[in-house]
PAVOSE-828171 format. One record per residue: residue number from 0; x, y, z of N, C-alpha, C in turn. Coordinates in Angstrom, 2 decimals. Example, Ala and Ser with C-alpha at 12.3 -4.5 7.8 and 13.67 -1.06 7.14 Angstrom:
REM PAVOSE-828171
> seq_nxx_nyy_nzz_caxx_cayy_cazz_cxx_cyy_czz
> 0_13.19_-5.69_7.80_12.30_-4.50_7.80_13.20_-3.30_7.80 $
> 1_12.85_-2.25_7.08_13.67_-1.06_7.14_12.90_0.03_7.87 $
REM end
This chain:
REM PAVOSE-828171
> seq_nxx_nyy_nzz_caxx_cayy_cazz_cxx_cyy_czz
> 0_16.85_16.96_36.73_16.67_16.70_35.45_17.56_15.24_35.32 $
> 1_16.91_14.54_34.67_17.21_13.19_34.29_18.10_12.92_32.77 $
> 2_19.27_12.17_32.87_20.17_12.19_31.68_19.38_11.16_30.56 $
> 3_19.63_11.73_29.24_19.16_10.82_28.15_19.74_9.57_27.92 $
> 4_19.37_8.63_27.84_19.94_7.31_27.65_20.69_7.01_26.33 $
> 5_21.58_6.47_26.04_22.12_6.45_25.00_20.96_5.84_23.81 $
> 6_21.15_5.85_22.77_20.19_5.81_21.45_19.62_4.16_21.53 $
> 7_20.57_3.36_21.89_20.14_1.76_21.94_20.75_1.16_22.97 $
> 8_20.28_0.11_23.70_20.82_-0.40_24.90_19.85_-1.77_24.79 $
> 9_20.18_-2.49_25.99_19.40_-3.47_26.68_18.58_-3.03_27.45 $
> 10_17.14_-3.25_27.48_16.49_-2.44_28.77_15.52_-3.94_29.19 $
> 11_15.34_-3.62_30.59_13.88_-4.60_31.24_12.84_-4.03_30.50 $
> 12_11.52_-4.81_30.38_10.64_-4.54_29.69_9.51_-4.90_30.62 $
> 13_8.40_-4.13_30.88_7.52_-4.05_31.47_6.18_-4.14_30.39 $
> 14_5.46_-5.38_30.46_4.30_-5.29_29.40_3.11_-4.69_30.31 $
> 15_2.36_-3.78_29.34_0.93_-3.31_29.77_0.05_-3.56_29.30 $
> 16_-1.24_-3.65_30.39_-2.64_-4.01_30.16_-3.25_-2.94_30.10 $
> 17_-4.14_-2.42_28.85_-4.90_-1.52_28.66_-4.52_-0.11_28.92 $
> 18_-3.29_0.34_28.83_-2.80_1.20_28.79_-1.53_1.64_28.12 $
> 19_-1.49_2.89_27.65_-0.03_3.19_26.86_0.52_4.39_27.31 $
> 20_1.78_4.31_27.64_2.39_5.49_28.50_3.25_6.11_27.26 $
> 21_3.00_7.40_27.34_3.73_8.27_26.11_5.07_8.95_26.91 $
> 22_5.87_9.50_25.84_6.75_10.46_26.39_6.75_11.47_26.82 $
> 23_7.47_12.19_28.02_7.29_13.22_28.72_6.09_13.09_29.67 $
> 24_5.19_11.58_29.76_4.26_11.73_30.67_4.48_11.03_32.00 $
> 25_4.14_11.76_32.92_4.69_11.32_34.35_3.25_9.69_34.81 $
> 26_3.30_8.95_35.24_2.15_8.38_35.38_2.40_7.08_36.31 $
> 27_1.41_6.68_37.38_1.60_5.70_38.11_1.10_4.35_37.39 $
> 28_1.78_3.45_38.27_1.14_1.98_37.82_1.27_1.25_38.73 $
> 29_0.44_0.30_38.55_0.34_-1.05_39.74_0.79_-2.21_38.99 $
> 30_1.90_-2.88_39.43_2.19_-4.06_38.75_2.51_-5.12_39.77 $
> 31_2.09_-6.43_39.15_1.59_-7.51_39.84_2.00_-8.66_39.74 $
> 32_2.78_-8.92_37.97_3.50_-9.86_37.75_4.48_-10.11_37.96 $
> 33_4.99_-11.41_38.33_6.19_-11.57_39.04_7.29_-11.09_37.81 $
> 34_7.14_-11.60_36.81_8.15_-11.23_36.00_8.28_-9.59_35.71 $
> 35_7.23_-8.88_35.75_7.03_-7.26_35.70_7.92_-6.90_36.95 $
> 36_7.61_-7.49_38.20_8.11_-6.87_39.16_9.81_-7.30_39.20 $
> 37_10.35_-8.51_38.54_11.65_-8.62_38.44_12.41_-7.88_37.66 $
> 38_11.97_-7.40_36.57_12.23_-6.26_35.72_12.35_-5.10_36.07 $
> 39_11.36_-4.71_36.68_11.45_-3.15_37.52_12.47_-3.24_38.54 $
> 40_12.97_-4.92_39.36_13.92_-4.29_40.42_15.36_-4.52_39.92 $
> 41_15.30_-5.26_38.44_16.87_-5.07_37.81_16.62_-3.59_37.28 $
> 42_16.15_-2.89_36.64_16.10_-1.80_36.02_16.33_-0.35_37.25 $
> 43_15.90_-0.81_38.23_16.25_0.34_39.51_17.67_-0.20_40.19 $
> 44_18.05_-1.54_40.21_19.29_-1.59_40.72_20.23_-1.13_39.84 $
> 45_20.20_-1.23_38.27_21.22_-0.76_37.60_20.95_0.65_37.17 $
> 46_20.03_1.08_37.69_19.78_2.78_37.41_19.55_3.02_35.61 $
> 47_18.82_1.82_35.33_18.31_2.06_33.82_16.89_2.19_33.71 $
> 48_16.39_2.98_32.51_15.07_2.77_32.44_14.60_1.35_31.74 $
> 49_13.00_1.76_32.11_12.51_0.35_31.70_11.77_0.55_30.15 $
> 50_11.41_-0.33_29.72_10.72_-0.22_28.30_9.10_-0.38_28.40 $
> 51_8.55_0.33_28.29_6.94_0.09_28.42_6.49_-0.18_27.41 $
> 52_6.03_-1.53_27.14_5.23_-2.14_26.10_3.85_-2.07_26.15 $
> 53_2.85_-1.91_25.20_1.50_-2.61_25.75_1.20_-4.08_24.79 $
> 54_0.63_-4.84_25.33_0.27_-5.70_25.36_-1.04_-6.13_24.07 $
> 55_-0.71_-6.76_22.88_-1.75_-6.55_21.97_-3.21_-7.19_22.43 $
> 56_-3.34_-8.25_23.29_-4.38_-8.56_23.88_-4.16_-8.40_25.54 $
> 57_-5.26_-7.67_26.14_-4.98_-7.00_27.56_-5.66_-8.49_28.13 $
> 58_-6.12_-9.18_27.48_-6.97_-10.47_28.25_-5.83_-11.38_28.51 $
> 59_-4.84_-11.51_28.26_-3.56_-12.64_28.27_-2.89_-12.42_29.56 $
> 60_-3.09_-13.57_30.54_-2.50_-12.97_31.73_-0.85_-13.28_31.60 $
> 61_-0.30_-13.72_30.95_1.26_-14.29_30.87_1.67_-14.28_29.55 $
> 62_1.81_-12.74_29.11_2.21_-12.95_27.56_3.81_-13.63_27.10 $
> 63_3.72_-13.32_25.96_4.90_-14.19_25.43_5.41_-12.91_24.76 $
> 64_6.67_-12.88_24.00_7.46_-11.61_23.29_6.32_-11.06_22.05 $
> 65_5.57_-12.44_21.62_4.83_-12.27_20.12_3.58_-11.55_20.66 $
> 66_2.96_-11.18_21.99_2.01_-10.72_22.33_2.46_-9.25_22.57 $
> 67_3.66_-8.86_22.67_3.80_-7.59_22.79_3.82_-6.85_21.31 $
> 68_3.49_-5.24_21.51_4.08_-4.47_20.28_5.51_-4.37_20.30 $
> 69_6.10_-3.93_19.28_7.41_-3.84_18.84_7.89_-2.35_19.28 $
> 70_6.91_-1.36_19.34_7.46_0.02_19.55_6.88_0.36_21.14 $
> 71_7.20_0.95_22.07_6.93_1.18_23.07_7.34_2.80_23.82 $
> 72_7.46_2.73_25.13_8.05_3.94_25.70_9.48_3.47_26.53 $
> 73_10.24_4.46_26.60_11.48_3.79_27.32_11.19_4.84_28.17 $
> 74_10.92_4.55_30.11_10.78_5.23_30.96_11.73_5.30_32.07 $
> 75_11.83_6.52_32.92_12.57_6.23_34.26_11.52_5.87_34.74 $
> 76_12.09_4.97_35.95_11.28_4.87_37.38_11.51_5.71_38.54 $
> 77_10.66_6.63_38.80_10.98_7.93_39.61_10.76_7.45_40.95 $
> 78_9.61_6.28_41.13_9.73_5.92_42.50_9.09_4.39_42.41 $
> 79_9.22_3.64_43.60_8.76_2.23_43.68_8.56_1.72_44.87 $
> 80_7.54_1.36_44.95_6.67_1.39_46.53_5.98_-0.38_46.73 $
> 81_6.68_-1.13_47.52_6.09_-2.50_47.34_4.90_-2.40_48.31 $
> 82_4.10_-2.87_48.15_2.60_-2.50_48.81_2.60_-4.52_49.51 $
> 83_1.69_-4.49_50.49_1.82_-5.53_51.73_1.08_-6.66_50.85 $
> 84_0.16_-6.64_49.45_-0.21_-7.58_48.76_0.78_-8.45_48.07 $
> 85_1.87_-7.63_47.96_2.72_-8.29_46.91_3.03_-7.42_45.85 $
> 86_2.18_-6.58_45.41_2.07_-5.82_44.07_3.04_-4.66_44.42 $
> 87_3.39_-3.63_43.11_4.42_-2.75_43.45_3.66_-1.67_42.86 $
> 88_3.68_-0.58_43.54_3.30_0.66_42.77_4.60_1.50_42.19 $
> 89_4.65_1.91_41.03_5.52_2.89_40.47_5.21_4.41_39.98 $
> 90_6.00_4.91_40.03_5.92_6.35_39.19_6.76_6.29_38.26 $
> 91_5.95_6.46_36.78_7.38_6.60_35.70_7.21_7.68_35.11 $
> 92_8.19_8.30_34.51_8.21_9.29_33.43_8.72_8.72_32.07 $
> 93_8.04_8.78_31.46_8.61_8.65_30.01_9.39_9.47_29.09 $
> 94_10.52_8.89_28.51_11.84_9.62_28.10_11.69_9.75_26.52 $
> 95_11.03_8.47_25.90_10.93_8.60_24.41_10.53_7.64_23.97 $
> 96_9.98_7.34_22.73_9.47_6.34_21.98_10.71_5.19_21.55 $
> 97_10.39_3.89_21.83_11.36_3.17_21.23_11.08_1.87_20.73 $
> 98_11.77_1.58_19.64_11.59_0.12_19.16_12.24_-0.74_19.57 $
> 99_11.84_-2.34_19.60_12.47_-3.53_19.74_13.39_-4.02_18.74 $
> 100_14.46_-3.96_18.99_15.37_-4.52_17.44_15.48_-5.95_17.59 $
> 101_15.56_-6.53_19.01_15.35_-7.85_19.22_15.10_-8.50_20.64 $
> 102_14.72_-9.11_20.85_14.57_-9.91_22.55_15.58_-10.53_22.68 $
> 103_16.06_-10.34_23.94_17.05_-11.10_24.67_16.86_-11.81_25.33 $
> 104_17.62_-13.22_25.81_17.37_-14.30_26.28_17.44_-13.85_27.96 $
> 105_16.32_-14.01_28.73_16.49_-13.69_29.94_15.24_-14.56_30.70 $
> 106_15.49_-15.76_31.44_14.64_-16.31_32.34_13.78_-15.89_32.99 $
> 107_14.12_-14.52_33.84_13.49_-13.90_34.85_12.41_-13.09_34.56 $
> 108_12.66_-12.03_33.44_11.96_-11.11_33.03_12.03_-10.55_31.42 $
> 109_11.42_-10.07_30.88_11.26_-9.91_29.27_12.45_-8.51_29.53 $
> 110_13.16_-9.04_28.46_14.52_-7.87_28.20_14.51_-7.65_26.50 $
> 111_14.87_-6.24_26.20_14.85_-6.41_24.89_16.03_-5.60_24.31 $
> 112_16.79_-5.51_23.39_17.60_-4.65_23.06_16.83_-3.77_22.01 $
> 113_16.54_-2.53_22.64_15.82_-1.52_21.76_16.70_-0.40_21.74 $
> 114_15.80_0.23_20.48_16.51_1.47_20.24_15.42_2.95_20.17 $
> 115_15.96_4.11_20.64_14.98_5.13_20.90_14.72_5.74_19.20 $
> 116_13.50_5.86_18.99_12.97_6.25_17.98_13.07_8.15_17.76 $
> 117_13.90_8.58_16.90_13.57_9.99_16.87_12.40_10.79_16.17 $
> 118_12.04_11.91_16.88_10.85_12.49_16.51_10.81_12.95_15.28 $
> 119_9.68_12.92_14.63_9.69_13.10_13.24_9.41_14.58_13.39 $
> 120_9.70_15.11_12.04_9.62_16.59_12.19_8.04_16.72_11.86 $
> 121_7.62_17.80_12.98_6.01_18.17_12.70_5.90_19.57_12.89 $
> 122_4.77_19.95_12.15_4.66_21.36_12.01_3.71_21.89_13.22 $
> 123_3.81_23.12_13.31_3.08_23.90_14.59_1.88_23.27_14.25 $
> 124_1.16_23.26_13.29_-0.20_23.31_13.23_-0.90_21.94_13.76 $
REM end
């Protein structure tokens, strides 16, 4: 079982196109952008989760922070496999929803100070 990360921290960000990963979901992703691969390598090297955030427009190849939603899913990288074509296949497990508090300055990849969003009380219905 993976341990729960602190309520807030600075996490590498992986922008996603055409997909949203929810908490407690295990999903494979293919990653090809250099910034995204650098974010994954940083997260794995530091043993940190990565923040998965959907792009507002999936047609944008090189998004900026303004092209990303403010809420995403903090996820553990369970497996990372580098493919011969230079892309990376990862297996992620969503930990919980997280809100971007501020974007940090990092030239190599997207990185954000984010805070876990507590679950709202929901009735069983």
